[in-house]
KOLSEDO-458270 format. One record per residue: residue in one letter; x, y, z of N, C-alpha, C in turn. Coordinates in nm, 3 decimals, decimal comma. Layout:
// residues N
NODE  resn      n.u      n.v      n.w     ca.u     ca.v     ca.w      c.u      c.v      c.w
NODE     a        X        Y        Z        X        Y        Z        X        Y        Z
...
END
This chain:
// residues 303
NODE  resn      n.u      n.v      n.w     ca.u     ca.v     ca.w      c.u      c.v      c.w
NODE     x    4,959    7,090    7,292    4,893    6,973    7,431    4,774    6,929    7,429
NODE     x    4,717    6,968    7,404    4,509    6,949    7,448    4,462    6,817    7,323
NODE     x    4,537    6,879    7,202    4,499    6,772    7,069    4,551    6,691    7,105
NODE     x    4,692    6,587    7,130    4,785    6,526    7,172    4,709    6,472    7,230
NODE     x    4,659    6,532    7,374    4,614    6,421    7,505    4,499    6,342    7,440
NODE     x    4,410    6,439    7,340    4,282    6,386    7,264    4,312    6,221    7,166
NODE     x    4,441    6,242    7,086    4,453    6,127    7,002    4,534    6,003    7,155
NODE     x    4,537    6,059    7,212    4,610    6,001    7,346    4,532    5,852    7,349
NODE     x    4,411    5,965    7,428    4,315    5,882    7,514    4,202    5,757    7,362
NODE     x    4,195    5,885    7,231    4,139    5,756    7,155    4,235    5,655    7,089
NODE     x    4,384    5,667    7,084    4,454    5,544    7,091    4,428    5,435    7,210
NODE     x    4,424    5,480    7,343    4,417    5,381    7,419    4,306    5,278    7,445
NODE     x    4,163    5,405    7,367    4,071    5,319    7,356    4,059    5,230    7,214
NODE     x    4,122    5,234    7,165    4,093    5,126    7,035    4,164    5,019    7,093
NODE     x    4,297    5,054    7,161    4,401    4,979    7,232    4,280    4,820    7,296
NODE     x    4,206    4,905    7,399    4,119    4,857    7,490    4,009    4,789    7,399
NODE     x    3,932    4,878    7,346    3,808    4,767    7,242    3,916    4,648    7,151
NODE     x    4,002    4,627    7,138    4,110    4,531    7,024    4,138    4,392    7,132
NODE     x    4,193    4,463    7,306    4,202    4,326    7,352    4,061    4,277    7,412
NODE     x    3,986    4,332    7,462    3,806    4,281    7,445    3,782    4,209    7,328
NODE     x    3,766    4,237    7,258    3,754    4,104    7,098    3,825    4,002    7,128
NODE     x    3,920    4,021    7,165    4,063    3,925    7,145    4,027    3,817    7,289
NODE     x    3,987    3,872    7,400    3,964    3,832    7,484    3,806    3,744    7,469
NODE     x    3,704    3,786    7,448    3,532    3,746    7,387    3,594    3,634    7,297
NODE     x    3,617    3,682    7,221    3,673    3,530    7,095    3,717    3,451    7,189
NODE     x    3,857    3,430    7,260    3,892    3,352    7,329    3,832    3,262    7,388
NODE     x    3,748    3,318    7,482    3,617    3,293    7,566    3,506    3,192    7,462
NODE     x    3,481    3,295    7,357    3,384    3,152    7,255    3,439    3,032    7,270
NODE     x    3,566    3,050    7,215    3,606    2,993    7,112    3,655    2,846    7,247
NODE     x    3,701    2,844    7,365    3,657    2,747    7,441    3,523    2,670    7,516
NODE     x    3,414    2,770    7,472    3,326    2,731    7,535    3,231    2,694    7,407
NODE     x    3,266    2,709    7,260    3,278    2,640    7,209    3,269    2,489    7,203
NODE     x    3,444    2,499    7,206    3,491    2,326    7,206    3,422    2,272    7,330
NODE     x    3,407    2,313    7,459    3,370    2,206    7,568    3,224    2,165    7,491
NODE     x    3,101    2,278    7,432    3,006    2,227    7,378    3,006    2,090    7,306
NODE     x    3,097    2,081    7,267    3,064    1,924    7,134    3,095    1,800    7,255
NODE     x    3,203    1,844    7,350    3,197    1,741    7,426    3,301    1,615    7,382
NODE     x    3,388    1,504    7,438    3,391    1,392    7,408    3,563    1,461    7,349
NODE     x    3,590    1,406    7,231    3,709    1,400    7,213    3,763    1,474    7,087
NODE     x    3,672    1,586    7,101    3,675    1,686    6,974    3,778    1,788    7,006
NODE     x    3,817    1,800    6,895    4,016    1,888    6,910    3,909    2,038    6,936
NODE     x    3,996    2,094    7,017    4,003    2,245    7,052    4,108    2,314    6,940
NODE     x    4,044    2,487    6,959    4,154    2,556    6,848    4,275    2,560    6,822
NODE     x    4,306    2,483    6,926    4,516    2,459    6,958    4,486    2,345    6,918
NODE     x    4,456    2,209    6,844    4,457    2,133    6,790    4,438    2,045    6,848
NODE     x    4,475    2,048    6,989    4,473    1,900    7,158    4,317    1,843    7,134
NODE     x    4,308    1,745    7,187    4,172    1,690    7,187    4,132    1,714    7,357
NODE     x    4,010    1,718    7,325    3,925    1,756    7,469    3,963    1,657    7,568
NODE     x    3,942    1,666    7,707    3,965    1,552    7,732    3,812    1,502    7,840
NODE     x    3,729    1,616    7,766    3,551    1,589    7,815    3,480    1,450    7,823
NODE     x    3,420    1,416    7,902    3,305    1,289    7,873    3,229    1,292    7,801
NODE     x    3,264    1,166    7,683    3,067    1,207    7,595    2,993    1,132    7,703
NODE     x    2,835    1,216    7,648    2,736    1,160    7,763    2,723    1,010    7,687
NODE     x    2,629    0,971    7,826    2,622    0,891    7,769    2,491    0,821    7,683
NODE     x    2,489    0,669    7,651    2,369    0,649    7,572    2,272    0,696    7,639
NODE     x    2,141    0,683    7,535    2,063    0,696    7,620    1,987    0,548    7,636
NODE     x    2,017    0,435    7,550    2,024    0,330    7,560    2,185    0,225    7,571
NODE     x    2,108    0,162    7,678    2,286    0,056    7,697    2,243   -0,091    7,728
NODE     x    2,355   -0,105    7,586    2,336   -0,246    7,583    2,403   -0,376    7,643
NODE     x    2,431   -0,363    7,741    2,445   -0,392    7,915    2,386   -0,409    8,008
NODE     x    2,310   -0,433    8,001    2,211   -0,400    8,101    2,268   -0,522    8,232
NODE     x    2,279   -0,448    8,381    2,256   -0,538    8,479    2,231   -0,611    8,527
NODE     x    2,078   -0,631    8,512    1,988   -0,745    8,538    1,850   -0,666    8,406
NODE     x    1,758   -0,794    8,514    1,688   -0,827    8,420    1,539   -0,886    8,440
NODE     x    1,453   -0,830    8,441    1,306   -0,877    8,510    1,212   -0,906    8,332
NODE     x    1,161   -1,022    8,423    1,059   -1,046    8,267    0,938   -1,088    8,313
NODE     x    0,813   -1,028    8,187    0,685   -1,051    8,206    0,608   -1,062    8,076
NODE     x    0,479   -1,133    8,110    0,459   -1,203    8,000    0,388   -1,334    8,080
NODE     x    0,336   -1,376    7,925    0,246   -1,456    7,923    0,268   -1,630    7,912
NODE     x    0,235   -1,742    7,945    0,271   -1,917    7,895    0,460   -1,897    7,851
NODE     x    0,408   -1,849    7,753    0,559   -1,799    7,615    0,678   -1,837    7,721
NODE     x    0,667   -1,682    7,789    0,809   -1,640    7,874    0,810   -1,740    7,975
NODE     x    0,680   -1,846    8,039    0,728   -1,912    8,152    0,780   -2,030    8,085
NODE     x    0,763   -2,071    7,987    0,872   -2,187    7,920    0,708   -2,292    7,946
NODE     x    0,577   -2,258    7,935    0,481   -2,396    7,930    0,560   -2,434    7,775
NODE     x    0,504   -2,573    7,847    0,538   -2,714    7,768    0,623   -2,751    7,708
NODE     x    0,718   -2,672    7,718    0,842   -2,694    7,651    0,944   -2,812    7,751
NODE     x    0,906   -2,863    7,846    0,921   -2,939    7,970    0,839   -3,091    7,943
NODE     x    0,745   -3,055    7,981    0,612   -3,156    8,032    0,461   -3,107    7,997
NODE     x    0,373   -3,198    7,949    0,280   -3,149    7,921    0,227   -3,068    8,013
NODE     x    0,131   -2,976    7,982    0,024   -2,913    8,012    0,097   -2,804    8,180
NODE     x    0,293   -2,814    8,145    0,360   -2,751    8,258    0,446   -2,643    8,238
NODE     x    0,435   -2,559    8,304    0,584   -2,408    8,358    0,667   -2,469    8,292
NODE     x    0,783   -2,456    8,258    0,924   -2,503    8,299    1,012   -2,338    8,288
NODE     x    1,006   -2,268    8,369    1,080   -2,187    8,374    1,215   -2,137    8,340
NODE     x    1,296   -2,291    8,401    1,472   -2,288    8,353    1,500   -2,311    8,180
NODE     x    1,390   -2,266    8,115    1,434   -2,312    7,931    1,402   -2,136    7,880
NODE     x    1,308   -2,072    7,984    1,273   -1,950    7,957    1,326   -1,869    7,828
NODE     x    1,282   -1,806    7,756    1,350   -1,728    7,633    1,398   -1,550    7,687
NODE     x    1,362   -1,577    7,824    1,379   -1,455    7,880    1,489   -1,469    8,034
NODE     x    1,462   -1,585    8,067    1,572   -1,522    8,205    1,615   -1,712    8,235
NODE     x    1,594   -1,789    8,133    1,627   -1,942    8,162    1,756   -2,009    8,210
NODE     x    1,799   -2,072    8,321    1,901   -2,129    8,331    1,978   -2,214    8,238
NODE     x    1,920   -2,307    8,141    1,961   -2,376    8,081    2,035   -2,375    7,996
NODE     x    2,140   -2,468    7,937    2,232   -2,396    7,880    2,191   -2,404    7,715
NODE     x    2,150   -2,510    7,658    2,061   -2,521    7,560    1,995   -2,400    7,466
NODE     x    1,948   -2,316    7,630    1,868   -2,256    7,548    1,925   -2,083    7,517
NODE     x    2,034   -2,064    7,560    2,125   -1,936    7,606    2,021   -1,811    7,635
NODE     x    1,958   -1,826    7,784    1,874   -1,719    7,808    1,913   -1,588    7,747
NODE     x    1,794   -1,442    7,695    1,891   -1,351    7,726    1,921   -1,294    7,811
NODE     x    1,878   -1,328    7,981    1,964   -1,330    8,086    2,128   -1,367    8,116
NODE     x    2,137   -1,476    8,065    2,251   -1,586    8,052    2,356   -1,482    8,003
NODE     x    2,261   -1,477    7,856    2,386   -1,415    7,736    2,401   -1,231    7,777
NODE     x    2,337   -1,166    7,842    2,353   -1,057    7,859    2,487   -1,009    8,013
NODE     x    2,446   -1,138    8,154    2,502   -1,135    8,219    2,557   -1,281    8,248
NODE     x    2,624   -1,332    8,190    2,674   -1,509    8,234    2,623   -1,526    8,317
NODE     x    2,642   -1,711    8,364    2,513   -1,805    8,451    2,533   -1,749    8,587
NODE     x    2,625   -1,719    8,631    2,623   -1,695    8,774    2,556   -1,568    8,823
NODE     x    2,560   -1,457    8,780    2,485   -1,354    8,740    2,359   -1,320    8,701
NODE     x    2,322   -1,457    8,621    2,191   -1,398    8,610    2,108   -1,459    8,693
NODE     x    2,161   -1,571    8,752    2,102   -1,635    8,908    2,026   -1,552    8,962
NODE     x    2,123   -1,420    9,011    2,116   -1,343    9,115    2,077   -1,197    9,037
NODE     x    2,037   -1,174    8,939    1,998   -1,120    8,916    1,924   -1,053    8,814
NODE     x    1,855   -1,164    8,756    1,722   -1,219    8,659    1,586   -1,267    8,735
NODE     x    1,482   -1,196    8,719    1,334   -1,267    8,747    1,236   -1,304    8,642
NODE     x    1,176   -1,413    8,695    1,063   -1,380    8,586    0,928   -1,367    8,630
NODE     x    0,854   -1,280    8,656    0,714   -1,262    8,684    0,583   -1,245    8,584
NODE     x    0,623   -1,315    8,466    0,539   -1,385    8,347    0,403   -1,489    8,405
NODE     x    0,364   -1,470    8,417    0,210   -1,565    8,438    0,126   -1,666    8,329
NODE     x    0,130   -1,790    8,326    0,065   -1,832    8,205   -0,101   -1,792    8,177
NODE     x   -0,137   -1,775    8,078   -0,271   -1,740    8,043   -0,238   -1,621    8,030
NODE     x   -0,182   -1,506    8,072   -0,201   -1,353    8,110   -0,214   -1,261    7,983
NODE     x   -0,302   -1,164    7,973   -0,335   -1,114    7,905   -0,280   -0,967    7,953
NODE     x   -0,300   -0,915    7,837   -0,233   -0,727    7,854   -0,284   -0,652    7,903
NODE     x   -0,404   -0,721    8,038   -0,446   -0,603    8,127   -0,385   -0,674    8,225
NODE     x   -0,329   -0,822    8,242   -0,256   -0,851    8,380   -0,124   -0,765    8,346
NODE     x   -0,086   -0,736    8,236    0,078   -0,632    8,208    0,123   -0,512    8,334
NODE     x    0,028   -0,428    8,386    0,004   -0,350    8,469    0,061   -0,427    8,605
NODE     x   -0,036   -0,542    8,668    0,020   -0,583    8,725    0,166   -0,674    8,779
NODE     x    0,189   -0,655    8,680    0,357   -0,811    8,628    0,403   -0,683    8,652
NODE     x    0,437   -0,577    8,600    0,564   -0,451    8,588    0,528   -0,419    8,762
NODE     x    0,405   -0,386    8,819    0,442   -0,349    8,925    0,530   -0,388    9,057
NODE     x    0,507   -0,559    9,040    0,586   -0,678    9,087    0,661   -0,681    9,058
NODE     x    0,731   -0,671    8,914    0,917   -0,685    8,840    0,931   -0,570    8,897
NODE     x    0,908   -0,398    8,893    0,995   -0,323    8,908    1,023   -0,301    9,089
NODE     x    0,971   -0,364    9,103    1,044   -0,405    9,287    1,180   -0,441    9,290
NODE     x    1,187   -0,486    9,214    1,352   -0,563    9,179    1,384   -0,457    9,131
NODE     x    1,413   -0,384    9,100    1,482   -0,236    9,066    1,512   -0,305    8,917
NODE     x    1,518   -0,377    8,830    1,605   -0,442    8,692    1,627   -0,317    8,612
NODE     x    1,715   -0,325    8,511    1,781   -0,174    8,447    1,725   -0,280    8,294
NODE     x    1,697   -0,365    8,287    1,582   -0,390    8,121    1,468   -0,499    8,177
NODE     x    1,352   -0,455    8,126    1,214   -0,485    8,154    1,171   -0,595    8,006
NODE     x    1,161   -0,724    7,997    1,149   -0,781    7,861    1,009   -0,809    7,899
NODE     x    0,955   -0,799    7,763    0,813   -0,838    7,762    0,743   -0,935    7,700
NODE     x    0,710   -1,009    7,691    0,627   -1,065    7,574    0,453   -1,106    7,612
NODE     x    0,381   -0,984    7,527    0,242   -1,055    7,567    0,115   -1,011    7,476
NODE     x   -0,024   -1,066    7,473   -0,036   -1,038    7,380   -0,141   -1,134    7,292
NODE     x   -0,035   -1,281    7,304   -0,108   -1,391    7,182   -0,237   -1,435    7,295
NODE     x   -0,268   -1,434    7,402   -0,365   -1,427    7,462   -0,556   -1,354    7,469
NODE     x   -0,484   -1,284    7,424   -0,571   -1,172    7,378   -0,593   -1,223    7,278
NODE     x   -0,521   -1,272    7,203   -0,592   -1,300    7,032   -0,634   -1,412    7,043
NODE     x   -0,621   -1,536    7,171   -0,631   -1,649    7,193   -0,781   -1,715    7,279
NODE     x   -0,905   -1,613    7,217   -0,983   -1,655    7,339   -1,066   -1,756    7,303
NODE     x   -1,202   -1,809    7,356   -1,298   -1,909    7,304   -1,368   -1,868    7,172
NODE     x   -1,380   -1,721    7,157   -1,429   -1,738    6,966   -1,350   -1,612    6,942
NODE     x   -1,328   -1,588    6,826   -1,302   -1,467    6,780   -1,352   -1,319    6,833
NODE     x   -1,516   -1,333    6,854   -1,557   -1,195    6,931   -1,534   -1,151    7,019
NODE     x   -1,432   -1,305    7,081   -1,434   -1,197    7,215   -1,281   -1,206    7,220
NODE     x   -1,214   -1,167    7,134   -1,097   -1,132    7,143   -1,053   -0,970    7,148
NODE     x   -1,004   -0,878    7,301   -0,977   -0,778    7,299   -0,977   -0,674    7,199
NODE     x   -1,047   -0,594    7,221   -1,066   -0,477    7,083   -0,925   -0,405    7,095
NODE     x   -0,865   -0,333    6,989   -0,769   -0,316    6,971   -0,727   -0,175    7,069
NODE     x   -0,858   -0,112    7,071   -0,888    0,056    7,144   -0,786   -0,023    7,316
NODE     x   -0,833   -0,085    7,301   -0,864   -0,199    7,466   -0,704   -0,201    7,487
NODE     x   -0,650   -0,286    7,401   -0,520   -0,317    7,460   -0,377   -0,190    7,403
NODE     x   -0,459   -0,073    7,346   -0,326   -0,034    7,360   -0,385    0,040    7,518
NODE     x   -0,484    0,128    7,496   -0,456    0,144    7,672   -0,402    0,067    7,823
NODE     x   -0,429   -0,030    7,752   -0,355   -0,105    7,898   -0,223   -0,108    7,844
NODE     x   -0,187   -0,117    7,745   -0,059   -0,138    7,726   -0,002    0,044    7,740
NODE     x   -0,083    0,116    7,701   -0,030    0,226    7,787   -0,009    0,242    8,001
NODE     x   -0,052    0,219    7,972   -0,106    0,212    8,119    0,000    0,138    8,217
NODE     x    0,033   -0,054    8,135    0,151   -0,079    8,255    0,334   -0,015    8,173
NODE     x    0,277    0,092    8,037    0,410    0,162    8,062    0,438    0,295    8,113
NODE     x    0,326    0,323    8,126    0,310    0,448    8,198    0,350    0,439    8,374
NODE     x    0,303    0,263    8,404    0,333    0,240    8,552    0,515    0,174    8,540
NODE     x    0,558    0,120    8,444    0,671    0,124    8,489    0,749    0,261    8,460
NODE     x    0,719    0,361    8,358    0,824    0,460    8,429    0,804    0,560    8,531
NODE     x    0,680    0,556    8,636    0,613    0,574    8,748    0,757    0,574    8,812
NODE     x    0,788    0,375    8,810    0,845    0,369    8,871    1,014    0,317    8,864
NODE     x    1,019    0,345    8,742    1,144    0,259    8,736    1,177    0,401    8,565
NODE     x    1,215    0,504    8,620    1,234    0,638    8,489    1,353    0,605    8,422
NODE     x    1,446    0,524    8,465    1,526    0,496    8,353    1,541    0,325    8,343
NODE     x    1,470    0,244    8,357    1,460    0,120    8,280    1,453    0,140    8,137
NODE     x    1,510    0,061    8,130    1,475   -0,066    7,961    1,348   -0,129    7,921
NODE     x    1,351   -0,141    7,854    1,202   -0,235    7,793    1,255   -0,229    7,677
NODE     x    1,231   -0,401    7,684    1,247   -0,461    7,542    1,095   -0,528    7,509
NODE     x    1,065   -0,529    7,385    0,946   -0,594    7,411    0,888   -0,664    7,232
NODE     x    0,898   -0,777    7,258    0,885   -0,863    7,181    0,756   -0,896    7,100
NODE     x    0,778   -0,929    6,979    0,635   -0,921    6,866    0,541   -1,046    6,955
NODE     x    0,389   -1,041    6,887    0,340   -1,149    6,941    0,345   -1,278    6,806
NODE     x    0,418   -1,382    6,854    0,443   -1,447    6,724    0,322   -1,475    6,582
NODE     x    0,316   -1,509    6,501    0,225   -1,545    6,396    0,127   -1,706    6,417
NODE     x   -0,013   -1,623    6,492   -0,040   -1,774    6,502   -0,131   -1,874    6,446
NODE     x   -0,139   -1,763    6,336   -0,183   -1,871    6,206   -0,050   -1,952    6,167
NODE     x    0,068   -1,922    6,160    0,116   -2,043    6,096    0,158   -2,085    6,197
NODE     x    0,157   -2,112    6,342    0,146   -2,266    6,497    0,037   -2,357    6,425
NODE     x   -0,035   -2,292    6,347   -0,153   -2,385    6,348   -0,173   -2,440    6,213
NODE     x   -0,102   -2,415    6,136   -0,043   -2,457    6,001    0,040   -2,572    5,987
NODE     x    0,150   -2,512    6,101    0,275   -2,602    6,126    0,251   -2,809    6,270
NODE     x    0,133   -2,725    6,313    0,069   -2,806    6,416   -0,056   -2,932    6,399
NODE     x   -0,105   -2,845    6,297   -0,195   -2,942    6,259   -0,146   -3,092    6,160
NODE     x   -0,078   -3,100    6,120    0,024   -3,196    6,105    0,059   -3,304    6,193
NODE     x    0,011   -3,277    6,306    0,053   -3,322    6,449   -0,075   -3,424    6,554
NODE     x   -0,133   -3,533    6,499   -0,224   -3,585    6,583   -0,279   -3,560    6,699
NODE     x   -0,123   -3,580    6,778   -0,126   -3,587    6,940   -0,177   -3,442    6,970
NODE     x   -0,109   -3,348    6,871   -0,103   -3,207    6,887   -0,248   -3,137    6,904
NODE     x   -0,305   -3,225    6,795   -0,454   -3,194    6,784   -0,553   -3,240    6,862
NODE     x   -0,497   -3,356    6,927   -0,612   -3,364    7,060   -0,566   -3,310    7,158
NODE     x   -0,420   -3,210    7,208   -0,434   -3,128    7,324   -0,442   -3,039    7,264
NODE     x   -0,542   -2,912    7,181   -0,549   -2,829    7,094   -0,709   -2,847    7,230
NODE     x   -0,727   -2,999    7,174   -0,927   -2,984    7,205   -0,937   -2,927    7,371
NODE     x   -0,813   -2,945    7,449   -0,845   -2,921    7,581   -0,874   -2,842    7,604
NODE     x   -0,823   -2,646    7,541   -0,856   -2,558    7,522   -0,760   -2,445    7,444
NODE     x   -0,677   -2,513    7,407   -0,528   -2,425    7,367   -0,589   -2,330    7,240
NODE     x   -0,590   -2,178    7,251   -0,617   -2,121    7,181   -0,678   -2,128    7,078
NODE     x   -0,841   -2,171    7,108   -0,938   -2,201    7,017   -0,980   -2,134    6,922
NODE     x   -0,971   -1,965    6,902   -1,008   -1,901    6,795   -0,945   -1,892    6,658
NODE     x   -0,788   -2,006    6,705   -0,684   -2,027    6,571   -0,702   -2,184    6,549
NODE     x   -0,704   -2,237    6,676   -0,689   -2,379    6,681   -0,862   -2,448    6,684
NODE     x   -0,951   -2,420    6,689   -1,057   -2,484    6,702   -1,093   -2,558    6,553
NODE     x   -1,140   -2,590    6,581   -1,199   -2,728    6,408   -1,054   -2,686    6,354
NODE     x   -1,005   -2,858    6,412   -0,822   -2,733    6,313   -0,808   -2,790    6,171
NODE     x   -0,872   -2,909    6,123   -0,897   -2,989    5,969   -0,999   -2,929    5,898
NODE     x   -1,051   -2,851    5,962   -1,169   -2,752    5,912   -1,133   -2,642    5,766
NODE     x   -1,140   -2,625    5,690   -1,083   -2,582    5,605   -1,178   -2,497    5,520
NODE     x   -1,320   -2,501    5,553   -1,474   -2,428    5,508   -1,403   -2,223    5,514
NODE     x   -1,541   -2,191    5,465   -1,507   -2,103    5,464   -1,504   -2,000    5,569
NODE     x   -1,607   -2,077    5,662   -1,613   -2,012    5,818   -1,535   -2,009    5,904
NODE     x   -1,416   -2,141    5,832   -1,300   -2,167    5,937   -1,177   -2,074    5,877
NODE     x   -1,182   -2,094    5,760   -1,064   -1,951    5,682   -1,120   -1,811    5,766
NODE     x   -1,191   -1,776    5,803   -1,206   -1,620    5,820   -1,231   -1,636    5,939
NODE     x   -1,258   -1,688    6,000   -1,211   -1,741    6,151   -1,062   -1,690    6,190
NODE     x   -0,982   -1,801    6,126   -0,817   -1,799    6,175   -0,836   -1,666    6,123
NODE     x   -0,810   -1,612    5,959   -0,800   -1,474    5,916   -0,796   -1,385    6,033
NODE     x   -0,950   -1,304    6,065   -0,965   -1,264    6,123   -0,862   -1,232    6,277
NODE     x   -0,882   -1,359    6,362   -0,793   -1,370    6,453   -0,615   -1,332    6,408
NODE     x   -0,561   -1,319    6,261   -0,456   -1,272    6,192   -0,473   -1,190    6,205
NODE     x   -0,590   -1,104    6,166   -0,560   -0,929    6,148   -0,558   -0,904    6,273
NODE     x   -0,669   -0,939    6,353   -0,614   -0,888    6,510   -0,423   -0,869    6,585
NODE     x   -0,383   -0,993    6,587   -0,239   -0,988    6,635   -0,156   -0,881    6,513
NODE     x   -0,143   -0,896    6,387   -0,107   -0,769    6,352   -0,131   -0,622    6,366
NODE     x   -0,259   -0,607    6,423   -0,323   -0,489    6,452   -0,259   -0,495    6,634
NODE     x   -0,238   -0,574    6,704   -0,167   -0,575    6,833   -0,034   -0,525    6,838
NODE     x    0,018   -0,630    6,730    0,196   -0,595    6,710    0,219   -0,461    6,647
NODE     x    0,114   -0,378    6,548    0,115   -0,188    6,523    0,126   -0,155    6,636
NODE     x    0,042   -0,177    6,765   -0,004   -0,129    6,893    0,139   -0,125    6,966
NODE     x    0,191   -0,216    6,992    0,315   -0,232    7,029    0,420   -0,117    7,003
NODE     x    0,442   -0,169    6,887    0,541   -0,097    6,768    0,539    0,069    6,839
NODE     x    0,401    0,126    6,808    0,397    0,248    6,818    0,317    0,305    6,949
NODE     x    0,333    0,200    7,042    0,310    0,279    7,220    0,457    0,264    7,214
NODE     x    0,535    0,155    7,169    0,736    0,143    7,229    0,806    0,238    7,174
NODE     x    0,717    0,307    7,065    0,800    0,435    6,979    0,809    0,575    7,047
NODE     x    0,715    0,578    7,161    0,706    0,676    7,253    0,826    0,729    7,330
NODE     x    0,895    0,593    7,346    0,936    0,583    7,480    1,060    0,583    7,380
NODE     x    1,151    0,668    7,488    1,305    0,699    7,419    1,389    0,543    7,487
NODE     x    1,352    0,507    7,587    1,423    0,394    7,617    1,334    0,238    7,641
NODE     x    1,260    0,262    7,497    1,196    0,106    7,479    1,226    0,083    7,317
NODE     x    1,270   -0,042    7,322    1,264   -0,112    7,210    1,201   -0,252    7,158
NODE     x    1,157   -0,240    7,031    1,056   -0,368    7,049    1,168   -0,455    6,920
NODE     x    1,104   -0,621    6,854    1,187   -0,698    6,768    1,138   -0,602    6,628
NODE     x    1,062   -0,496    6,620    1,122   -0,502    6,490    0,982   -0,605    6,411
NODE     x    0,910   -0,655    6,497    0,850   -0,781    6,417    0,907   -0,892    6,403
NODE     x    1,022   -0,911    6,529    1,128   -1,082    6,373    1,029   -1,170    6,497
NODE     x    0,960   -1,166    6,617    0,901   -1,285    6,649    0,790   -1,362    6,534
NODE     x    0,742   -1,237    6,508    0,626   -1,255    6,377    0,681   -1,358    6,278
NODE     x    0,727   -1,288    6,236    0,809   -1,320    6,150    0,884   -1,428    6,095
NODE     x    0,976   -1,497    6,218    0,993   -1,623    6,259    0,958   -1,748    6,198
NODE     x    1,004   -1,789    6,168    0,890   -1,962    6,095    0,910   -2,067    6,113
NODE     x    0,879   -2,025    6,276    0,858   -2,218    6,359    0,859   -2,307    6,263
NODE     x    0,913   -2,422    6,278    0,906   -2,507    6,232    0,884   -2,639    6,323
NODE     x    0,844   -2,748    6,292    0,832   -2,856    6,363    0,965   -2,855    6,498
NODE     x    1,048   -2,840    6,437    1,194   -2,809    6,585    1,091   -2,751    6,697
NODE     x    1,152   -2,619    6,610    1,090   -2,513    6,788    0,949   -2,566    6,801
NODE     x    0,866   -2,633    6,783    0,720   -2,620    6,859    0,716   -2,734    6,981
NODE     x    0,656   -2,701    7,102    0,651   -2,815    7,170    0,574   -2,993    7,151
NODE     x    0,697   -3,071    7,170    0,612   -3,211    7,125    0,448   -3,279    7,229
NODE     x    0,435   -3,177    7,301    0,292   -3,198    7,318    0,194   -3,113    7,281
NODE     x    0,200   -3,023    7,261    0,089   -2,976    7,222    0,124   -2,900    7,076
NODE     x    0,279   -2,894    7,021    0,279   -2,845    6,894    0,222   -2,725    6,853
NODE     x    0,210   -2,614    6,948    0,193   -2,481    6,910    0,297   -2,357    7,010
NODE     x    0,278   -2,415    7,151    0,420   -2,309    7,263    0,505   -2,336    7,122
NODE     x    0,636   -2,276    7,211    0,773   -2,292    7,172    0,815   -2,420    7,275
NODE     x    0,882   -2,533    7,205    1,021   -2,629    7,230    1,140   -2,554    7,302
NODE     x    1,207   -2,633    7,424    1,312   -2,571    7,385    1,397   -2,527    7,322
NODE     x    1,389   -2,553    7,180    1,525   -2,492    7,053    1,447   -2,427    7,035
NODE     x    1,254   -2,377    7,003    1,228   -2,246    6,994    1,261   -2,141    7,079
NODE     x    1,234   -2,178    7,216    1,297   -2,096    7,310    1,421   -2,032    7,291
NODE     x    1,518   -2,092    7,248    1,675   -2,059    7,213    1,634   -1,965    7,105
NODE     x    1,527   -1,950    6,950    1,581   -1,901    6,920    1,508   -1,764    6,916
NODE     x    1,383   -1,797    6,976    1,337   -1,607    7,095    1,446   -1,545    7,132
NODE     x    1,564   -1,611    7,227    1,654   -1,579    7,317    1,762   -1,531    7,230
NODE     x    1,741   -1,535    7,111    1,887   -1,543    7,042    1,814   -1,375    6,966
NODE     x    1,691   -1,380    6,934    1,618   -1,263    6,832    1,574   -1,137    6,932
NODE     x    1,617   -1,172    7,132    1,604   -1,064    7,177    1,764   -1,074    7,195
NODE     x    1,853   -1,088    7,213    2,002   -1,043    7,233    2,020   -0,979    7,121
NODE     x    2,000   -0,993    7,026    2,020   -0,917    6,931    1,930   -0,767    6,922
NODE     x    1,886   -0,772    6,972    1,783   -0,685    6,951    1,828   -0,548    7,100
NODE     x    1,821   -0,630    7,157    1,824   -0,577    7,276    2,026   -0,523    7,256
NODE     x    2,096   -0,585    7,219    2,252   -0,567    7,225    2,288   -0,457    7,080
NODE     x    2,175   -0,452    6,982    2,253   -0,315    6,852    2,283   -0,232    6,900
NODE     x    2,407   -0,171    6,828    2,391   -0,012    6,830    2,259    0,080    6,869
NODE     x    2,207   -0,008    6,698    2,042    0,111    6,700    2,003    0,038    6,631
NODE     x    1,833    0,103    6,693    1,689   -0,003    6,720    1,697   -0,056    6,557
END
């Protein structure tokens, strides 16, 4: 009688352990399915209805703020030595431009949900102030194009040092993140200033406007091809390339920041894309090309 009781007890324990193991496997199986998320099949072959996590980059932001310099203000695109923000690549309203804001939001919403805080003549040192003002609007996307004026100085030696340029951009990004932790940032590269010189120097009127002080480090003595002039222009060109590398590197550290991967710098501006007043800043057509580049970068599924 005692032996039978012992056997029954051991048999009961084995059944209990088996049941516990089956229950544990079932629980772990369900937990594993839920951890996958989305429409992943569960162990029974059905589809889970748990929502997929939202992507870090949203290709359809609901508002846009622009910061930067004269290019983003549409300088010299409509009339000589004047801003024309209505043709800005970032926030302009004119149909022939198809600005980034209009492409993303539609014309009516862009009029209410986009803002231009760029300032003609601004350099990277001014970006933090612009970002601070723009952040008060709470934009979902901040569009940035700045740096050309750091290279466009009275002389090549007066250009912003690369280390300062980096520190100033990092400060602006840090300020933005402190105010708008989830805002997305699109950073355009700096145009190829040397190409703009080579295209614009074919126009006598443009060269006369250049003498008023437009980018003297690159455009000064426009017709000179001596060794000193070549060295000066190459020095400016190299500095712009260094600035663009800084923009890429700093932006890459922020998961909600994208650059154009050098597309603006590589774009081959021709005379049709240059202002008919200064043959250096983008024309209305040039602004439209910048808008196309920005829209492709912002709406790409992957950077």
